[in-house]
N, C-alpha and C positions, 0 to 999 in steps of 0.2 A: 630439519628439526621442526616439530609442531609448535606453532605460536600459541601461547596461552595467556590468560590473565587470572591472577589469584586475588580474590577479594577477601579482606579481613574486616569484620564488622568493628566499627568504632563506637557507635551509639545507636540506640533504638528510638531516640527522640529527634525529630527532624524539624528544623526551622530554617527558613531562608527563601530566596527568590531564584528562579531559573528561567532564563529567556530562551525559548525554543524558536528555531528558525521557521520560515514560511512553509506552508503545506506543500509537500512534493506533488500531490495530485493536482492542486490548483496551479502550481508553477509550471508543470509540464504542459497543461492545457493552454496556458497563456503563451508559452513559447511557441507552440504549434500555430496558434491563431496569428501571432505577430509574424511568423514566418510566411504563412499563407497570404498575409496582407502585404508582404514585401517590405516590412518596416522594422527598424530597430527601435525598440521601446524599452525604457527603463522601468523595471518593476521593483518597488521597494520591498525589502524583506523576502526576496526570492529564496527559495530553498537552496541550502548549501549541500544537499545530498549528492552523492556521487552520480546517481541516476539523472538528476537534473543538470548537473554540470556536463555530463556526457552528452545529453540531448542537445544542450546549447552549442557545444563544440561541433557536433555532427551536423546540425542545421546550418551552421556557418559554412562548413565544408561542402554541403549539398548545394548551397546557393552558388558557390564558386565553381563547382565541378559539373554542373548540370549540362553544359554544352559539349562535354567530352564524349567521344565515341567509344572510349574504353570504360568498361563497367567499373563503377566506384564500389569498393568494398566497405561496408558499414557494419561495425561490430557492436551489437547491442549488449554483449557480455551476458549478464543474468538479469537484465532489466526488461521485465515483461511488458510494462506500459510502453516503453521505448519501442520495442519490437512491433507491437500491435499498432500503435499510432503511426509509426513510420511505414509499415506495410501499406496502409491506406494513403498516406501523404505522398509517398514516392510514386504511386500510380499516377498522380496528377502532375508530376514533374518530368519535363523533357529530359531524357537521358537513359542510361543503362545502370542498373543498381543491383548489387549482390548484398543481400541483408542476411547476416549470420549472427551467431551468439555463442555462449558457452555450451558445454556438454549438457548441462541441465536444460538450457533453452531448447535444445534439439529434442527434448522429451516433453515439451509443453505444446499442446495442439493449437494449430491456427487454422485448421481446415474450414471451419464455419465462416471465418472472416474472409479467407481467400475465395471460397465459393461465392460469397455475396459480392465481392469485388469483381470476380469474373462475370457474374450475372450482369453487372453494370458495364461490362466491356473491358475490364482490366486484362493486361497481358502479364500473368504471373506464372512462374514455373517452379516446381519443387526441385531442389538439387539432390536430395537424398530420399528420405522416407516420405511417402505421400501423406499430406496433412500436417507435416511438421517442418520447422526450420531446418536448414536455411532455404531461402528462396531467391530466385532471379526475377527482377521486375523491369519491364520496359515502359517508361512513361508514355501515356497516351491521353486522348480526350475521351472521357467517359460519355456514353450516349444515353443509356436507359436511365430513367429517373425513379424507378420503383424497385424495391428489393425486400425479400423476406429473410428473417434471421431468427434463430432459436435463442431466446433471451435467458435460457437456463444454463448456458455454458459460460459466458463471460460478458460482463457489462462493458469491458474495454473494447470488445468487438463493435458494440453499438456506438460507443463514444467515438471510436475511430471513424466510423461511417458518417456520424453526425458532423464531425469536424471538417470533412471534405465536402459535405453536402452543398455549401454555398458556391463551390467551384464548378458545379454542374449547371449547365445552361438553363435547365428547367427546375433546378432544386432537386430535392430528394425526399421520397416518402418511404419510410421504413416500417414494415409490418412485423410485429412481434408475436411470437408464439412460444409456448412453454412457460414454466414457472420462472419468474424474474429473480435473478440473483444480483447482489451488490448494486441494486438499482439506484440508491442515493448518489452513486457516482455518475449515472446517466443524468440525473437531475442537476448535479453539479455542472456537468458539461452544458446542459441547456441554459442554465442561469448565467454562466460565464459568456456563452455565445450571445445571449440577449444583451449582456453588458457591453459587448463589442459590436452591436448593431445588427445582429442576425436574430430575427424574431422567430425562434423555434416554437412549435406547438406540440404538445404531447397529450395522449389519452391513454386509456388502459392497454390498447393493443396497437397503437400507431404513433409514430413521430414524424412530423412534417418539418423539413428544413427548406426555407426558401432560397432561391438564387440571390446572391448579393455579395457585398464586399465587407470584410472585417474592418472595423474602425477602432483599432487598439489604442489605448491611452494609458498613461502612467496610473498605476494603482498599487495599493498596499496589499501584500499577500498575507492573509491571516495565518497565525501559527498553526502547526500541525497537530491535530487532535490525536492521531494515531501515536505520535511520540509522547503526547501527554499521558497516554494510558499507562505507561511504565511508572510515571510519577504517582498516578492513582494507586498502582500496586504498592509502591513503597509506603505511601500513607496508610493503606489498608493493613500492612504487615507491621507497622511501627507500634510503639507503646503510646506515643503522642506525637502530633505533627501539625504544623501550619506552614504550608508551602504556597508561595505566590507564583503564578504563571502569567506574566504580562501578555496582553494582546488578545487573549481568548474572549470570545463572546458567545452568548446563548444563541443568537440569530446567525449561526454559521451555515455556510453552504456545504460543509463537510458532514457526511453521514455519520462519521465516527464520533460526533458530538454526543451521541447517545451513551458514550462511556460514563458520562456524569451520572445518568440515571441508573446504570447498571452497578456502578461502584457505590452508589448510595445504599444498595442492598448488601454491600460487602464492608461497610463501615467507613465510608468516606463522604463527608459533606462538602458540597460545592457552593461557594458564595460568589455570585456574579457582581463585579464592580465595574465602574466606568472604564478602567484601564486594564482589566483582566479578571482572573479568577483566583480565589483562595481555596485551597484544599485543606480540610481539617479532619483529624481522626475522630470518629465517634464510636460508641460501644456497640450499639445494636446492629446485628447482621441477620440475614435470612438463614434459616436452617437448611434450605435446599433451593437450588436455582434451576429454572427451566427457561431457556432463552431461544428466541428465533433470531439468529445472527446472519441470516441470508443477505441482509443489506449491509452488514459491517463485519465481514469475515476476518479482517485484519485485527480485530479486537480479541479474537478467540484465544491466542496464546496468552495474552496478559490476564484475561479473565479466568481461563482454565488453571493456569499456574497459581493464581491467587486462591482459587477455590481449593486446590490441592493442599496448599500450605495451611489454610484455615479449616481444613477438614470439612468442607461443605460439598456434598454431592452436587453434580451439575450436569444438565443435559443441554446440548447445543443442537438446534434444529436448522436445517437448510444450509449446511456447511460442507456438503460433499465435494464442492469445488476446491476445498483446501488441499486436495491431493495434487493440484496443478500449480501450486505457488512455487516460491524459490526452492522449497523442499516439499515433499509430501508431508504437510504439517500434521496430518492425523497420525501418520506413522511416526514422525519425529517426536511429537509430544508424547505418544504412547511409550516410546523407548526411554525418553528422558524422565518422565514422571514416574516410570516404574522404579527408578533409582530412589524415589521417595516412598515407595510402597503403594503408589496409586495405580489404578487400573483404568485404561482407556479402551473402550469398545466402540465399534462403528457398525451401524446398520443403515444401509442406503446413505441418505444425507444427514442422518442423525448421529451425533457422537455423545457418548455417555462417559463421564469421569467419576470414578468411585475412589475416594481418598484412602490412603493406608492408615493403619491404626497408630503407628509411631514413626517419627522422623528418624533418619539414620544419624549416627554420631557426627559431630562437627569435623569439618576438614577432610572428610573421606570421599566426597563426591566430586567427580570430574564430569562436567556436562559437555556434550558435543553440540555443535550448532548446525551441521549439515549445510554449510554455506548459506545459512538463512538468518538474516539480520534480526528478524522478529523473535526467533528462538533465543538468540543471545541476550537481547534486552529483556525479554519476558522472564528468563531464568535468573538474571542477575539479582533482582530484589529478594530472592530466596536467601541471600546472605543474612537477612534480618531474622530468619528462622534457624538457619544452620550455623551462623557465626563465621564460617569460612567456607569457601567453595572455589573451584577452578573451572574456567570456561575456555574451551578450545576455539581457536580461530576467531579471536575477539574483533579483528579488523572488519568483519562482515558488517558491523554497524555503520560503516562509511556509506553504505548504500542509501540509508535514509536519515540517520541521525549521527553524523560524524563526531559531535561533541559529547556523546553519551557518557563515556568513561570519565572524561574530564568533569562533567557536570555532577555525577554522583560522588566523585571525590571532593569537589569544591563545596558541596552541600554538607560534607562531614559525615556521610553515611558510612564509608569504609575506606580502607587503603586500597589502592589499585596498583598491583605489581605485575607488569608485563614481562614475559620471557620470550626469547627467540627473536 
């Protein structure tokens, strides 16, 4: 039986407070650095996302099983950051490792990262299709301290290399070529490494990571801006709203903080306070949007769905790598927004969304999620326009925002009825 959640709108006026857990991206990087330092560190407000909990458990197991001569099987499921970061980390750990994942994970390329690690002296072998998971890894001491990588494929490849750079006797110099994508995440990695005693330096085409030892310390993990984007959606589609999100700040290390400026064009005002932010509905919106979201691709579902609902044509540049996320997000969004009469077209790395003329009747739409957490959460706020809708496989939100359904119910937006 297919699991679904049916949402029934209760009101279009939203007032209240929602506490969102720590950033998944920050949490995963902190856990990796603490592991490489060989220390157990308590991080306040660590992400409660499935991806982060899976990473924490796996790192504990790796620490225990490293001396075994029997390959340890590590299942990344559908967690891309997990797989890419551990591909690099396991190269530095004594032992034999079999790193695998879900069916979708076997379709997400890792060839550029594996090539770079092999260039540094890593022993990695593909178990099935060349360039794709799963892989077998034999831990070893990396020798070469310079590597080239294409920055247009995935910022996670670059961050993975940076994180293990201090473990190399001469440090690591990474030369970048190609158009950079999701580069705020690389900057996040650099800043967090600096916080833990590794003084990385970066320029337009080069990142230098010195040899050294991480010095992790307790710290507060700021809330997740990607998760906040769905609250921006709800405010944008409401009649009136004032939503408080504690802990958020303007000077965030997260690239997705730009959602505040984007949603300002879609009818949401952000007020920064000492203890968080306040989102308020405002009337004026843009007539058409053109955005370069190469640095913040995770915002595309929330922004595109909002534009479709508000009948605002939108163009998204530099987002071709959305095809290699938890789903092919360009194709997934095209199929689901077609149910609202919208048309999504892609040319190279540019995606264009043209809204439909009229929304369908209430209660008639069942949205699919393609095992993609961001699709489920981006589509849910459409209840404000449709009155009622159904979403398949709602548990996918566990990947990044487990409390999502509870939070939108508690704020009084809608009833949330799960089946199956």
